[in-house]
N, C-alpha and C positions, 0 to 999 in steps of 0.2 A: 177917542182912538180905540180901535178893536184889536184885540189880542187873540191871536189863532190858538187853536189847541196845540199845534206843533210848537209854537213859540213857548208856550206854557211848559211843555215837556222839555225843550231845550234849555230854557232858564233853569228849571229845577235840576236837570241833570248836570249842568255846569256848576251850579252852587253846591251840589252835594259831592261832586268831584273835587272842587277846590277845597271843601271842608275835610274830605276824606285824605287828600293830599297833605294838608296841614298837619293832620293827625299822624300820618305815617312819618312825616318829617320830625315831628316832635318826639314819637316813639324811637326813631333812629338815633336822635340826639341823645336820649336817655340811655338807650342800649350801649352806645359807644362812649358816651361821656364827653362828646365833642359837639360844641355849639356851632361852629362854622364849618359845615360840610363841604360847601362850595363857595367860591369867591362871591357869588350872587348873594349868599345869605348875609354877608357884611363886607362890602368892597374895602372899606378903610382898615377894618381889623385884619382882612385877608392879606392886604399889603404889609402891614406891620408883622404879621406872623411869618411871611416869607423872609422878611429882613431879619427877624430873630432866629429863624431856622438856619439861614446862612451863617449868622454870627455864632450860633452855638456849634455848628459844624467846623467853623474855624477854630473855635476855642478848643474843641475835642482834638483837632490835629495839632494845635499848638501844645497842648498838654502831652501829647504823644511824642513830639519833638523834644520837648523839655526832658521827658524821661530818657530819651536816647542820648541827648547831650549830657545829662547828669550821669548817666551810666558810663559813657566814654570818659568823661572827665574824672569820674571817681577811679576808673581802671587806670587811666594815665597817672593820676596822682600816686596810687599805690605802687606802680611801676617805678615812679621816680623816687619814692621813699626807699624802695629796695635798692635802687642804683646808689643812693646816698649812703645806704649802710655798707654796700660793698666797697665804695670809694673811701669811706672812713676806715674800714679795715686795712686797705691798702696804705692809708696814711700812717697808721700804726705800724705797719710792716717796714714802710720806708724810713720811718724813725729809727727803727731797731737796726736797719741796713746800714745807717750811718756810722755804726760802731765798727769801723774797719780796723780797729786795734786788736780786737779780740776774735772776731768771726773768721773762720776759715773758708777757702774756696768751696768746699763740699757743703758747708752750712748755708752759703750763698746760692748754691745750686738747688738746695731744698726750698729756699725762699722763692727761687725763680719758678719752681714747680707750683707753688701755691699761687704766685701771680698768674701763671698760665691758666690755672683752674678758675681763678676769679674773672679773667678775661673772657672764657667760655661762658661763664654765668652772666657777665654784662652783655656779651653779644646776644645771648638768649633773650634777655630782658629788652634790649633795644629793638629786637626783632619780634616783639610781642603782637599777637593779633587780637582783635576784638571779636565779639560774638558773631559779626558777619563774616569773619575770616580776613579782614583787612588789617594790614600792618599799620599800627597807630602812628608810628614815627615816620612814615614814607612820604608825607605831604600828599600831593595828588597821585603820586605813583604808589598806590597803596596795595597793588596786586602782587608785587615782587618784594623780596627781601631788600630792605634799604641798606642794611650793613653787611659787608662782605669782606673776606681777607683773613689773614692769619697772623700769628705773632712775629713771624719772620719778615713778611713783605709788608706788614701793616695793614690797616684796616681802611677801607673806602666807603663812601656814602653813594648809593645809586638812586636815592629818592630825589625830591625837589624842595624848594623852599615853601611850597604851599601849605595853607591851612584850610581845612574843610569847615564850613560854617553851616550852621542850622538855624533856620528862622524860627523864633520863639514868640513873636508878636507881629502885628501889622508892620511896624517900622523898626523891628529889633531883630539882630541876628547875634549868635554867639559862636566862637570858635570852639569846636568839639575836638580838635586835634592840634598838635604842634609838629613842626618840622624837626626831625631828629638832627639835621644839620645845624640849626640854630642852638640846640640844646647840648648836643654831645661833640660837635666837631668844631664849631666856631668859638672855640675857647681861647681866651687871651693867653698867650705864651708868656713864661717868665722871661725870655729872651729870644732874640731872634732864632728861627729854626728852620727846618726844611721838610718837604714832603717828596717821597720818592715813588716812582711809577715806572712801568715797562710800557713801551709803546704798543697800542693794540694792533698794530701792523706788523709786529714781530713774526717771524716765520719758523723759528726753532721749534722742534717737536721731540720731546716734551719742551714746554717753554721755560726759558731761563728766568730766573727771579732776582730781584734786587731787594736787599732788606731795608728796614725802616732807616738805618744810618745813624750816626751821632754827630754832634757838634763837639769835637775834641779841642778846638781852640777858638774860644768865643771872640777874641779880639780880631784873630786873622779872618773869621767868617764875617764879622761885623763890617770890616773893611771891604769885603767883597760884595755884601748885601747891597741892593736887592736882586743882583743878577742871579740867572738860573744856569744850571750846568746841563749839557747834553753829552751823553756817552754814546759814541757810534762806533760799531764794530767794522773794521776795515777789511780789505782783501788780505788774506795771510801772507801774500807775496810782499806786503809792505813792511814786513819784519824780516830780518836776517838772523839766523835761519827762518824759513816761513813758519808762521804759527799764528794762533789767534792772538789779535791785538786790537786795541781801541784808541780812539782819539777823543779827548775831552775839550768841548768848546763852549763858549758863552752863547746862550740861546739868542739874545738880543743882536749881538754884533757878529756872531761867528768866528770871533777871535779864538785862536787855539790856546788852550791852557796847557795840554800835555798831548803830544802827538805819538802815534805808534807805540803805545805802551803794551808790553807783554801782559796777556791775560792768564791768571791762574784761577780756577773756579774756588770761590769760597775765601779767597785772599783779600786781606783789607785794601781798599783804594783810598788813598788820602789826598785831598785836593783842597786848598783854600780853607783850611781849618775844619774840614769835614772828613768823616771815616764812614765807609759804607762797603758792603760786600755784594758781589754778583754770584749767584749759584747757578751751575748748569753749563751747557754748551750753546751759548749764543750763535746764531747763524752769521757767518763771515760775509763780508761784502764781495763784490766782483771787481777786478782791476780795470782800469780805464784801457781802452784800445787807442793809441795815439792816432790823430788825424794827420793826413799828409796830402799836400797838394804839389806835385812834383813838376819840374820844369819839363816841357814838352809833352805835357798831358794831352793838349788839344791840337799842336802842331810842332814840327821840329824847330828848335830855337836856331836863329841866325845870328852870327857875331861878324859883321863886316869889320875889316881892319880899321876903317876910318870912321866907325860908328861913334857919334857922339850925339846923345839925345838932345833934341831942341829944348829951348828954355821951357820950365814949367812941365816937363814930362813927369807924370806922377800916376799913381793908382791907389785905391783903397783896399785895406785888408781888414775884414770884419771877422770877429770871433766872439761867439756868445752875446751878440748885442753891443759889443764895443768895436769902434772903428778907428783906424789910424790911416793917414795918408803917407805912403812911402814914395820917395823921390828917386829917379835915375839922373844923376848930374855929372857923369864922367864917361870917358870912352870905354866901351865894353868889346873886348876881342875874344873872349872865352868864358868858361864858367867861373874860373877863379876872379875874373874882373867882376862878373855879375854879383857874386857872393860878397866880395869885398865892398861893392857899392851899396848892397842892400843892408849890410851889417856895419856900415861906417858910423862912427861917432861924430865925424865932422858935419855930416848933413842931417844928424838926428835920427836916421834910420834905426841905429842900434837901441835908442831909448824907447822909440815907438814899438819895436818888436818885444822889447822886455815888458812894456806896459800891457801888451796883449798876452804875454806868456808864450809866444811864437819864437821858434829857432829857425835858422836858414843854414842849409849846407849845400854842397855841390849837386845834390839831388832836387832840392826844392824846399818848400816850407813845411814845417812840422809843428803839431800842437800835442804835447804830451798828455794833456789832461782829457783828450779824446773828443773835444768840442770841434765841430766841422768848420773849416776855413772857407771863406768866400772872398774873392778877388774880383774887383770891378772898377768901373770908371776910369778905365785906361785909355790907350790910344793904339792905333795899328802899329806904330813903331814899337810900343812896348810889348804888344802881342807877338811880334817878331822876335824880339830878345828873349822873352820868358817862355815862349812857346804854349802861351796860355791865352784864352779869349778873354782878355780883360775888358774889351769893348762892350761885349755883350753880357759878360759875368761868367765866372767859373767857380765851381764849388767842389770841395772834396766830399766824399761820401762814406768814407771808411772809419770815420771817428766814432768811438762808443765811449760814453762817459762812464765814470766809475759808479758802481752801484753800492750804496751803503747797506750794511748789514742791519742787525738788530740794534735798536736804540733804547736808551733808558734815561729818564729825566730826573734830575734833582732840582726841585722848585723851591724858591725862598718863600717864607711865610712867617707872619707874626702870630699866627694861631696854631694850636696843637690839640687834636682831639683827645678825649679821655682815654680810649683805646689804645691809640698810638704812644701816649705818655707811658702806659703801662708796658707796651711792647718795648720801648727803649729801656725801661727800667729792667724788665726781664732779661733783655739782651746783655746789659752791661754786668749783671750779676752772673749769667751763665758763662761769660768769658772772663770773669775775674780770675787773676793768677796769683794775687797776693803780693805782687811787685809794687814798688813805690809809684810807678807810672799808673798801674791798675788801680791803686787807692785813690790817687788823685782823680782819675776819670770816674771811678765810682761815687766819690764824694761830690763831684760836680753834678752827676746825673741824679743823685739822691736829692740834692738841694732843689734842683729844677723840677724833679718829680712831685716833691712837697709842695712847691709853689703852684705848679700846674693843677694838681689834684684839688688844692684849695680853690683855684679859680673854676674848676669843673664843678665843685659843689655849689659854689655861688651861682653859676649858671643854671644849674638844676633848681636851686632854691628860687631864683627869680621866676622861673616858669611855673613852680608850684604856687607861689604868690598870685600869679595871673590866673591859675586854674581856680583858686579859692574865690577870686573876684568874680570870674565867670559863673561859678556855681551860685554865688550869691545872687548875681543878676537873674539867673534862670530861675531861682527859688522865689525872688520877688515877683517875677513875671508869672509864676505859677499862682501865687496867692492872689494876684490881681485878676487872672483869668477865672480862677474859682469864685471870686466875689461877683465878677460880672456874669458868669454862668448862673449863679444862684439868682441874681436879680433878673435876668433874662428869662429863666424858667418860670419864675413867679409871674412876670408879665405875660408870658406865653400862656400860662394856665389861666389868668384872668380874661384874655382875650379869646382863648380857644374853647376852654372847657365849659360845659353847661352847668347851670345852677339847677340842681335835681328838683328842689322845692319848688322853684319857679316853673320848671318845665311840667311837673306833675299838675300843678294848678292850671297851667295852660292847657294841658292835655284834657283835663276835665272840662274846661270851657269849650274846647274845640269839639269834644265828644257831644256835649249839650247842644251846641249849634247844629252839628250833623243830624242829631236825633230830631230837633225841632224842624229843620229843613225837611227831613223825611215825613214827619207827621204832617207838616203843612202841605206837602206835595200830594199826600193821600186825599186830604180834604178837597184841595183845589181840583185835583184830577177828577173828583166825582161830580163837580158842578156841570150841569148841562141843561139846555133849553127843554130837552125832552122830558127832564124830571119836573118841569113847571107846567107841562100840558095836561 
């Protein structure tokens, strides 16, 4: 086989280029300290390196998450410890307040002032923000104040029941927050109690307020429980002489507890063993405009002297979704006969009208409550007598129902929040007058306050125990991640980093090979037939 000079040059060029490339690669490995510069250098190692890189990135993020969770939990635990300190101080004060034999009304007012100050402190603690500016006890609604209110109206919770979780491992999450509702609001009450509130649809400006209220007769209230009370302000004309008045009803049944009661701002309202006050000027309701469907509205009534309705002559009267069938079963010669027939007890018409709340007189049908009246399902004979189109149907249009004014709610509850417990404690001390009745009321509230505050501390302590367990979980995951991180970094180093001694030896070998190739090429390139002629 003959090898041309061009082939000799190409082979030599390729060999020296390959040797030079290996040298450059080894030099780059030594300068960077990295053995696997491209996946082609070691495909198996490259795959493992990518897996380890992802694993280490995940561990770094989990460690950051654990730091965040630990910070949030430590802050929450610190706040809860402060809450316990304040509540314990209130327990000491409540114990002292039970000494009604020696303390004066002025001394109780001084105690009430301290309770007011402590409520402000608790409110600030419950509305604590974390480093990100989020309210830690608001649940998922962490952007706005979870607790709002004051000592008069009580305190409400505007957050939700959510807990924010942080992922600390592939298959592990830890709650970094707790809902303020579960800690501070849903506290078991010593006895059945109430929650008061104003309807958000009230229109008075400035808004009237209802205070937190008290249970002043536990036995009477227990008999009424679990019903809720609705206080509705009526039209002022419902009272004589006209003035602001309200009606109290059961929420579930609408049954009237007290109707058209005169209202005086700030005066105690006592119902079903409860006492509460409404302050301000609530908006009154509007009276009803009675509905009327008068005889002769559609045509002039006719009263033949010998008119006797045929058998089964009747028509329907519908009011507010209720319908009754009235009958005409006697001779009708004039309006008096018509009214007597329509209001007869013998044929049952009187009872039917009473059931609808409708009255009848010489002019026609009337509905005092303002619900419009519809007459239908009659006959031409009845149309002629009433002067109304009962065949096609005829309805009044002038009725306007009464419009309710501002409303307030007293809801039954088996739970009482810490802030509302202190609000009731403050209220009874501020209004203590030294009378025997006042002492009894104060003693009852003090006993309930001590029990409810104890339940509140238990609620807080339960959450603190859970926080400790979460912190332990986070710490154990941190230690596991650090161990895995150390092992993974060592394995990564073994796979990725270059052995300097081995690389130096290899570089010397590759350099020697390159030099030998260069020297060989010089000698081979000088071989020629012309040199032998």
